[in-house]
C-alpha positions as CSV (number, residue, x, y, z in Angstrom):
1,M,0.0,0.0,0.0
2,K,1.3,3.4,-0.9
3,K,2.0,5.9,1.8
4,I,0.3,9.3,1.8
5,L,2.7,11.9,3.3
6,P,1.8,15.4,4.2
7,V,3.8,17.9,2.2
8,E,6.1,19.9,4.4
9,E,8.3,22.9,3.9
10,G,11.4,22.0,1.8
11,D,9.6,19.1,0.0
12,F,9.0,21.2,-3.2
13,Y,9.7,24.5,-4.8
14,L,7.7,26.4,-7.4
15,S,8.9,26.5,-11.0
16,E,8.9,29.7,-13.0
17,E,5.6,28.6,-14.5
18,G,4.1,28.2,-11.0
19,Y,4.1,24.3,-10.8
20,R,5.1,22.4,-7.7
21,V,8.4,20.6,-8.3
22,F,9.1,17.9,-5.7
23,T,12.7,17.5,-4.5
24,K,14.7,14.3,-4.6
25,E,14.5,14.2,-0.8
26,Y,10.7,14.2,-0.9
27,H,10.7,11.3,-3.4
28,L,13.0,9.3,-1.2
29,K,10.9,10.0,1.9
30,R,7.8,8.9,0.0
31,G,9.6,5.6,-0.9
32,Y,8.3,4.8,-4.4
33,C,8.3,6.0,-8.0
34,C,5.0,7.5,-9.2
35,E,6.1,7.0,-12.9
36,S,5.2,10.6,-13.8
37,S,8.7,11.5,-15.1
38,C,9.4,13.8,-12.2
39,R,12.3,16.2,-12.7
40,H,14.2,15.1,-9.6
41,C,13.2,11.4,-9.6
42,P,15.9,9.3,-7.7
43,Y,14.5,6.0,-9.0
44,G,15.6,6.4,-12.7
45,Y,12.1,6.2,-14.3
46,N,12.3,6.5,-18.1
47,A,8.9,7.4,-19.7
48,K,10.1,6.3,-23.2
49,T,10.7,2.7,-22.0
50,N,8.2,2.8,-19.2
51,M,10.8,1.3,-17.0
52,Q,13.0,2.1,-14.0
């Protein structure tokens, strides 16, 4: 079962376009890859091959 973590200060920053960008530390704290091609994904997900 996937954990739902509350978003805390330092877990993300806002891009120039106003989007929330999660940090590598947040992804590691969450503990799994969401397969959304996140900018700071520490799990190595590749959207082109749909694999980690």
